[in-house]
ROKOLFI-511694 format. One record per atom (N, C-alpha, C): residue in one letter; chain; atom name; x, y, z. Coordinates in Angstrom, 1 decimal. Each point is the difference from the previous one (the first is absolute). Example, Ala and Ser with C-alpha at 12.3 -4.5 7.8 and 13.67 -1.06 7.14 Angstrom:
REM ROKOLFI-511694
<site a; A; N; <13.2; -5.7; 7.8>>;
<site a; A; CA; <-0.9; 1.2; 0.0>>;
<site a; A; C; <0.9; 1.2; 0.0>>;
<site s; A; N; <-0.4; 1.1; -0.7>>;
<site s; A; CA; <0.9; 1.1; 0.0>>;
<site s; A; C; <-0.8; 1.1; 0.8>>;
//
This chain:
REM ROKOLFI-511694
<site m; A; N; <7.9; -1.8; 9.9>>;
<site m; A; CA; <-1.1; -1.2; -0.7>>;
<site m; A; C; <-0.7; 0.1; 1.9>>;
<site q; A; N; <-1.2; 0.3; 0.4>>;
<site q; A; CA; <-0.9; -0.2; 1.1>>;
<site q; A; C; <-0.8; -1.1; -0.5>>;
<site t; A; N; <-0.1; -1.1; 0.6>>;
<site t; A; CA; <-0.8; -1.8; -0.4>>;
<site t; A; C; <-0.3; 0.3; 1.1>>;
<site m; A; N; <-1.5; -0.8; -0.8>>;
<site m; A; CA; <-1.7; 0.4; 1.0>>;
<site m; A; C; <-0.7; -1.7; -0.5>>;
<site v; A; N; <-0.4; -0.4; 1.2>>;
<site v; A; CA; <-0.4; -1.3; -0.4>>;
<site v; A; C; <-1.5; 0.4; -0.2>>;
<site l; A; N; <-1.2; -0.3; -1.2>>;
<site l; A; CA; <-1.0; 0.5; -0.4>>;
<site l; A; C; <-1.5; -0.7; 0.8>>;
<site p; A; N; <-0.2; 0.2; 0.7>>;
<site p; A; CA; <-1.4; -0.6; 0.9>>;
<site p; A; C; <-1.5; -0.3; -0.7>>;
<site g; A; N; <0.3; 0.2; -2.0>>;
<site g; A; CA; <-0.5; -0.1; -1.2>>;
<site g; A; C; <0.3; 1.3; -0.3>>;
<site l; A; N; <-0.8; -0.4; -1.1>>;
<site l; A; CA; <-0.3; 0.8; -1.3>>;
<site l; A; C; <-0.3; 1.6; 0.1>>;
<site d; A; N; <-0.8; -0.3; 0.6>>;
<site d; A; CA; <-0.8; 1.4; 0.1>>;
<site d; A; C; <0.5; 0.9; 1.2>>;
<site v; A; N; <0.9; 0.7; -0.8>>;
<site v; A; CA; <1.0; 0.8; 1.1>>;
<site v; A; C; <0.3; 1.4; -0.1>>;
<site d; A; N; <-0.5; 1.2; -0.8>>;
<site d; A; CA; <0.7; 0.7; 0.1>>;
<site d; A; C; <1.6; 0.9; 0.3>>;
<site v; A; N; <0.5; 0.2; -1.7>>;
<site v; A; CA; <1.4; 1.1; 0.1>>;
<site v; A; C; <-0.3; 1.4; -0.3>>;
<site s; A; N; <1.0; 0.5; 0.9>>;
<site s; A; CA; <0.1; 2.0; -0.3>>;
<site s; A; C; <1.5; 0.1; 0.3>>;
<site v; A; N; <-0.1; 1.0; -1.3>>;
<site v; A; CA; <1.3; 1.3; 0.3>>;
<site v; A; C; <-0.2; 1.0; 0.3>>;
<site d; A; N; <0.8; 0.9; -0.2>>;
<site d; A; CA; <0.0; 1.5; 0.2>>;
<site d; A; C; <1.5; -0.5; -1.2>>;
<site l; A; N; <-0.1; 1.3; -1.1>>;
<site l; A; CA; <1.4; -0.3; -0.7>>;
<site l; A; C; <-0.2; 0.6; -0.7>>;
<site k; A; N; <1.4; 1.1; -0.3>>;
<site k; A; CA; <-0.1; 0.7; -0.8>>;
<site k; A; C; <2.0; -0.2; -0.7>>;
<site c; A; N; <-0.1; -0.2; -1.4>>;
<site c; A; CA; <1.8; -0.8; -0.5>>;
<site c; A; C; <-0.2; 1.1; -1.4>>;
<site d; A; N; <1.6; 0.1; -0.1>>;
<site d; A; CA; <0.1; 0.2; -1.4>>;
<site d; A; C; <0.6; -0.3; -0.6>>;
<site v; A; N; <0.4; 0.2; -0.6>>;
<site v; A; CA; <1.7; -1.0; -1.2>>;
<site v; A; C; <0.7; 1.3; -1.0>>;
<site v; A; N; <0.7; -0.7; -0.2>>;
<site v; A; CA; <0.6; 0.3; -1.4>>;
<site v; A; C; <1.4; -0.8; -0.7>>;
<site g; A; N; <-0.2; 0.0; -1.7>>;
<site g; A; CA; <0.5; -0.6; -0.3>>;
<site g; A; C; <0.9; 0.3; -1.8>>;
<site d; A; N; <0.2; 0.5; -0.3>>;
<site d; A; CA; <0.6; 0.3; -0.7>>;
<site d; A; C; <1.3; -1.0; -0.8>>;
<site g; A; N; <-1.4; 0.3; -1.6>>;
<site g; A; CA; <1.3; -0.9; -1.2>>;
<site g; A; C; <-0.7; -1.9; 0.4>>;
<site t; A; N; <0.9; -0.5; -0.4>>;
<site t; A; CA; <-0.2; -2.0; 0.8>>;
<site t; A; C; <0.4; 0.4; 1.7>>;
<site a; A; N; <0.6; 0.8; 0.8>>;
<site a; A; CA; <-0.3; 0.3; 1.5>>;
<site a; A; C; <-1.6; -0.3; 0.5>>;
<site w; A; N; <-0.3; -0.6; 0.8>>;
<site w; A; CA; <-1.0; -0.3; -0.1>>;
<site w; A; C; <-0.7; -0.1; 2.2>>;
<site a; A; N; <-1.2; 0.0; -0.1>>;
<site a; A; CA; <0.4; 0.4; 1.8>>;
<site a; A; C; <-2.1; -0.6; 0.3>>;
<site a; A; N; <0.2; -0.7; 1.0>>;
<site a; A; CA; <-1.6; -0.6; 0.6>>;
<site a; A; C; <0.6; 0.6; 1.8>>;
<site g; A; N; <-1.5; 0.3; -0.1>>;
<site g; A; CA; <0.1; 0.0; 1.5>>;
<site g; A; C; <-1.7; 0.0; 0.4>>;
<site g; A; N; <-0.3; -0.1; 1.4>>;
<site g; A; CA; <-1.3; -0.3; 0.8>>;
<site g; A; C; <-0.5; -0.8; 0.8>>;
<site f; A; N; <-0.8; -1.1; 0.4>>;
<site f; A; CA; <-0.3; -0.4; 1.1>>;
<site f; A; C; <-0.5; -1.1; -0.4>>;
<site i; A; N; <0.8; -1.5; 0.2>>;
<site i; A; CA; <-0.5; -1.8; -0.5>>;
<site i; A; C; <-0.6; -0.4; 1.1>>;
<site v; A; N; <-1.4; -0.6; -1.0>>;
<site v; A; CA; <-0.4; -1.1; 1.1>>;
<site v; A; C; <0.5; -1.7; -1.3>>;
<site e; A; N; <0.1; -0.9; 1.7>>;
<site e; A; CA; <0.6; -0.7; -1.1>>;
<site e; A; C; <-1.2; -1.4; 1.1>>;
<site y; A; N; <-0.5; -0.9; -1.0>>;
<site y; A; CA; <-1.1; -1.2; 0.6>>;
<site y; A; C; <0.9; -1.2; -0.2>>;
<site q; A; N; <0.4; -0.9; 1.3>>;
<site q; A; CA; <0.8; -0.7; 0.1>>;
<site q; A; C; <-0.3; -1.5; 0.9>>;
<site a; A; N; <0.5; -1.2; -0.6>>;
<site a; A; CA; <-0.8; -0.9; 0.6>>;
<site a; A; C; <0.6; 0.2; 1.2>>;
<site s; A; N; <-0.2; -1.4; 1.2>>;
<site s; A; CA; <0.4; -0.2; 0.6>>;
<site s; A; C; <1.1; -1.0; 0.4>>;
<site d; A; N; <1.2; -0.2; -1.1>>;
<site d; A; CA; <1.3; 0.6; 0.4>>;
<site d; A; C; <0.9; 0.5; -0.6>>;
<site g; A; N; <-0.8; 1.2; -0.3>>;
<site g; A; CA; <0.2; 1.9; -0.4>>;
<site g; A; C; <0.5; -0.3; -1.1>>;
<site a; A; N; <-0.1; -0.8; -1.6>>;
<site a; A; CA; <0.3; 0.2; -1.2>>;
<site a; A; C; <-1.4; 1.0; -0.7>>;
<site i; A; N; <1.1; 0.7; -0.2>>;
<site i; A; CA; <-1.8; 1.4; -1.4>>;
<site i; A; C; <-0.7; -0.8; -0.9>>;
<site l; A; N; <-1.0; 0.7; 0.3>>;
<site l; A; CA; <-0.9; -0.9; -0.6>>;
<site l; A; C; <-0.8; 1.5; -0.7>>;
<site g; A; N; <0.5; 1.2; -0.5>>;
<site g; A; CA; <-0.6; 1.2; 0.3>>;
<site g; A; C; <0.4; 1.3; 0.1>>;
<site r; A; N; <-0.5; 0.7; -0.8>>;
<site r; A; CA; <0.2; 1.5; 0.5>>;
<site r; A; C; <-1.0; 1.1; -0.7>>;
<site t; A; N; <-0.1; 1.3; 0.9>>;
<site t; A; CA; <-0.3; 0.9; 0.2>>;
<site t; A; C; <1.0; 1.1; -0.1>>;
<site a; A; N; <-0.2; 1.4; -0.6>>;
<site a; A; CA; <1.0; 0.5; 0.5>>;
<site a; A; C; <-0.8; 1.2; -0.7>>;
<site y; A; N; <0.0; 0.9; 0.9>>;
<site y; A; CA; <0.3; 1.5; -0.7>>;
<site y; A; C; <0.8; 1.0; 0.0>>;
<site l; A; N; <0.1; 0.1; -0.7>>;
<site l; A; CA; <1.0; 0.7; -0.6>>;
<site l; A; C; <0.2; 1.4; -1.1>>;
<site q; A; N; <0.8; 0.5; -0.3>>;
<site q; A; CA; <0.5; 0.7; -0.7>>;
<site q; A; C; <1.1; 0.1; -0.9>>;
<site r; A; N; <0.7; -0.1; -1.2>>;
<site r; A; CA; <0.6; -0.4; -0.7>>;
<site r; A; C; <0.5; 0.9; -1.2>>;
<site s; A; N; <1.6; -0.2; 0.0>>;
<site s; A; CA; <-0.1; 0.9; -0.9>>;
<site s; A; C; <0.1; -0.6; -1.4>>;
<site p; A; N; <0.3; 0.4; -1.2>>;
<site p; A; CA; <-0.9; -0.6; -1.3>>;
<site p; A; C; <1.3; -0.8; -0.3>>;
<site a; A; N; <0.4; -0.2; -0.1>>;
<site a; A; CA; <0.8; -1.2; -0.4>>;
<site a; A; C; <0.4; -1.2; 0.9>>;
<site c; A; N; <-1.2; -0.5; 1.0>>;
<site c; A; CA; <-0.5; -0.6; 0.7>>;
<site c; A; C; <0.0; -0.7; -0.4>>;
<site p; A; N; <0.6; -1.9; 0.2>>;
<site p; A; CA; <-0.6; -0.9; -0.7>>;
<site p; A; C; <-1.0; -1.1; 0.4>>;
<site w; A; N; <-0.2; 0.6; 1.0>>;
<site w; A; CA; <-1.1; -0.9; 0.5>>;
<site w; A; C; <-1.8; 0.1; -0.7>>;
<site t; A; N; <-0.3; -1.1; 0.4>>;
<site t; A; CA; <-0.6; 0.2; -1.2>>;
<site t; A; C; <-1.6; -1.2; 1.1>>;
<site e; A; N; <-1.4; 0.2; -0.3>>;
<site e; A; CA; <-0.9; -1.0; 0.6>>;
<site e; A; C; <0.4; -1.4; 0.2>>;
<site s; A; N; <-1.0; -1.1; 0.6>>;
<site s; A; CA; <0.0; -1.2; -0.4>>;
<site s; A; C; <-1.2; -0.9; 0.5>>;
<site d; A; N; <0.5; -1.2; 0.3>>;
<site d; A; CA; <-1.7; 0.0; 0.4>>;
<site d; A; C; <0.4; -0.6; 1.7>>;
<site v; A; N; <1.3; 0.3; -0.2>>;
<site v; A; CA; <0.3; -0.3; 2.2>>;
<site v; A; C; <1.0; 1.3; 0.6>>;
<site l; A; N; <-0.1; 1.5; -1.5>>;
<site l; A; CA; <0.0; 1.8; 0.5>>;
<site l; A; C; <-0.7; 0.3; -0.2>>;
<site h; A; N; <0.0; 1.3; 0.9>>;
<site h; A; CA; <-1.5; 0.5; 0.5>>;
<site h; A; C; <0.8; 1.6; -0.2>>;
<site l; A; N; <-0.2; 1.4; -1.4>>;
<site l; A; CA; <1.5; 0.8; 0.3>>;
<site l; A; C; <-1.1; 1.5; -0.1>>;
<site i; A; N; <-0.3; 0.5; 1.1>>;
<site i; A; CA; <-1.4; 1.0; 0.4>>;
<site i; A; C; <1.0; 1.5; 0.1>>;
<site d; A; N; <0.2; 0.6; -1.2>>;
<site d; A; CA; <0.4; 1.2; -0.7>>;
<site d; A; C; <-0.6; 1.2; 1.4>>;
<site v; A; N; <1.7; 0.5; 1.2>>;
<site v; A; CA; <-0.9; 1.2; 0.7>>;
<site v; A; C; <0.3; 1.3; -0.8>>;
<site d; A; N; <-1.4; 0.9; 0.7>>;
<site d; A; CA; <1.1; 2.2; -0.4>>;
<site d; A; C; <1.8; -0.2; 0.5>>;
<site p; A; N; <-0.3; 0.3; -0.4>>;
<site p; A; CA; <1.7; 0.6; 0.7>>;
<site p; A; C; <0.2; 0.9; 0.9>>;
<site n; A; N; <-0.8; 1.0; -0.6>>;
<site n; A; CA; <-0.9; 1.3; 0.1>>;
<site n; A; C; <-0.4; 0.3; 1.6>>;
<site r; A; N; <-0.6; -0.7; 1.0>>;
<site r; A; CA; <-0.7; 0.0; 0.5>>;
<site r; A; C; <0.1; -1.0; 1.3>>;
<site w; A; N; <-0.4; -0.3; 1.2>>;
<site w; A; CA; <0.1; -0.9; 1.3>>;
<site w; A; C; <-1.2; -0.4; -0.1>>;
<site d; A; N; <-0.1; -1.8; -0.1>>;
<site d; A; CA; <-1.7; -0.7; -0.1>>;
<site d; A; C; <-0.2; -1.0; 0.3>>;
<site t; A; N; <-1.1; -0.3; 0.1>>;
<site t; A; CA; <-1.0; -1.2; 0.7>>;
<site t; A; C; <0.4; -1.5; -0.5>>;
<site y; A; N; <0.7; -0.7; -0.2>>;
<site y; A; CA; <-0.6; -1.3; -1.4>>;
<site y; A; C; <-0.2; -0.8; 1.0>>;
<site g; A; N; <-0.7; -0.8; -0.5>>;
<site g; A; CA; <-0.4; -1.2; 1.1>>;
<site g; A; C; <-1.3; -0.9; -1.1>>;
<site f; A; N; <0.7; -2.1; 1.0>>;
<site f; A; CA; <-1.8; -0.1; -0.8>>;
<site f; A; C; <0.1; -1.1; 0.5>>;
<site n; A; N; <-1.3; -0.9; 0.3>>;
<site n; A; CA; <-0.5; -1.7; 0.5>>;
<site n; A; C; <1.1; -0.4; -0.8>>;
<site v; A; N; <0.8; -0.9; 0.1>>;
<site v; A; CA; <0.7; -1.8; -0.4>>;
<site v; A; C; <-0.6; -0.5; -0.8>>;
<site a; A; N; <-1.2; -0.3; 0.7>>;
<site a; A; CA; <-0.9; -1.6; -0.9>>;
<site a; A; C; <-0.3; 0.8; -0.9>>;
<site t; A; N; <-0.5; 1.6; -0.4>>;
<site t; A; CA; <-0.3; 0.9; -1.0>>;
<site t; A; C; <1.5; -0.2; -0.6>>;
<site e; A; N; <0.7; 0.2; 0.2>>;
<site e; A; CA; <1.5; 1.1; -0.8>>;
<site e; A; C; <0.2; -1.8; -0.6>>;
<site l; A; N; <0.1; -0.9; 0.6>>;
<site l; A; CA; <0.7; -1.3; -0.4>>;
<site l; A; C; <-1.1; -0.2; -1.4>>;
<site d; A; N; <-0.8; -0.1; -0.3>>;
<site d; A; CA; <-1.0; 0.2; -1.2>>;
<site d; A; C; <1.1; 0.8; -1.4>>;
<site n; A; N; <0.9; 1.1; 1.1>>;
<site n; A; CA; <1.0; 0.7; -1.4>>;
<site n; A; C; <0.8; -1.1; -0.2>>;
<site l; A; N; <0.3; -0.8; 0.5>>;
<site l; A; CA; <1.1; -1.7; -0.2>>;
<site l; A; C; <-0.1; -1.1; 0.0>>;
<site p; A; N; <-1.0; -0.5; -1.5>>;
<site p; A; CA; <-0.6; -1.4; 0.2>>;
<site p; A; C; <1.8; -0.9; 0.3>>;
<site g; A; N; <0.8; 0.7; -0.3>>;
<site g; A; CA; <1.0; -1.0; -0.4>>;
<site g; A; C; <0.6; 0.2; 2.0>>;
<site v; A; N; <-0.5; -0.1; 0.4>>;
<site v; A; CA; <-0.8; -0.3; 1.9>>;
<site v; A; C; <0.2; -0.9; 0.8>>;
<site p; A; N; <0.2; -1.4; -0.2>>;
<site p; A; CA; <-1.6; -0.8; 1.0>>;
<site p; A; C; <-0.3; 1.0; 1.5>>;
<site r; A; N; <-1.0; 0.0; 0.0>>;
<site r; A; CA; <-0.5; 0.0; 0.7>>;
<site r; A; C; <-0.4; -0.2; 1.4>>;
<site d; A; N; <0.2; -1.6; 0.0>>;
<site d; A; CA; <0.2; -1.1; 1.0>>;
<site d; A; C; <0.9; 0.1; 0.9>>;
<site a; A; N; <0.8; 0.5; 0.1>>;
<site a; A; CA; <1.4; -0.3; -0.3>>;
<site a; A; C; <0.8; 1.4; 0.6>>;
<site v; A; N; <-0.7; 1.2; -0.2>>;
<site v; A; CA; <0.6; 1.1; 1.0>>;
<site v; A; C; <-0.5; -0.2; 1.3>>;
<site f; A; N; <1.9; 0.7; 0.6>>;
<site f; A; CA; <-0.2; -0.7; 1.3>>;
<site f; A; C; <0.4; 0.9; 0.7>>;
<site k; A; N; <0.3; 0.9; -0.6>>;
<site k; A; CA; <0.8; 0.9; 0.9>>;
<site k; A; C; <0.3; 1.2; -1.1>>;
<site l; A; N; <-0.1; 1.8; 0.7>>;
<site l; A; CA; <-0.1; 0.7; -1.0>>;
<site l; A; C; <1.4; 0.7; 0.5>>;
<site g; A; N; <0.9; 1.0; -1.1>>;
<site g; A; CA; <1.5; 0.8; 0.1>>;
<site g; A; C; <-0.3; 0.9; -0.2>>;
<site v; A; N; <0.5; 1.4; 0.4>>;
<site v; A; CA; <-0.4; 1.3; 0.7>>;
<site v; A; C; <2.0; 1.3; -0.5>>;
<site m; A; N; <0.2; 0.3; -1.4>>;
<site m; A; CA; <0.8; 0.9; 0.1>>;
<site m; A; C; <0.4; 0.7; -1.0>>;
<site v; A; N; <0.3; 1.3; 0.5>>;
<site v; A; CA; <0.4; 0.9; -0.9>>;
<site v; A; C; <0.9; -0.1; -0.4>>;
<site f; A; N; <0.6; 0.4; -1.4>>;
<site f; A; CA; <1.4; -0.1; -0.8>>;
<site f; A; C; <0.2; 0.4; -1.1>>;
<site v; A; N; <1.2; 0.0; -0.8>>;
<site v; A; CA; <0.0; 1.0; -0.5>>;
<site v; A; C; <1.7; -0.9; -1.0>>;
<site e; A; N; <-0.7; 0.3; -1.2>>;
<site e; A; CA; <1.1; -1.0; -0.9>>;
<site e; A; C; <0.0; 0.9; -1.2>>;
<site v; A; N; <1.9; -0.2; -0.4>>;
<site v; A; CA; <0.6; 1.0; -1.1>>;
<site v; A; C; <0.4; -0.8; -0.9>>;
<site a; A; N; <1.0; 0.6; -0.8>>;
<site a; A; CA; <0.0; -0.8; -0.7>>;
<site a; A; C; <1.4; 0.8; -1.6>>;
<site d; A; N; <1.0; -0.4; -0.3>>;
<site d; A; CA; <0.3; 1.5; -1.3>>;
<site d; A; C; <0.8; 1.6; 0.6>>;
<site c; A; N; <-0.1; -0.9; 1.0>>;
<site c; A; CA; <1.0; 2.1; 0.5>>;
<site c; A; C; <0.9; -0.3; -0.1>>;
//
């Protein structure tokens, strides 16, 4: 994970991404790019994920997790403004967001 202190919430984030995952039956997979919103002590306040997930993936959105499915068939550029994206995460206290963490991830289960 790469972490940076934010100069404010008016910051643009973008990534070029292509990912494809496969899962059968109860086996599932998810992969992509995660942006974490962190407090000054590093506590995770919320996340935005650009991802591809197999049908059995149990992940669901919440007031602190925004999931954005990507097209597995092509490279594309995805991006957002942090202040605007936080509108999708009502459980994240804006005044507590101090750092941003970014990472590429993959998770599999029941394989």
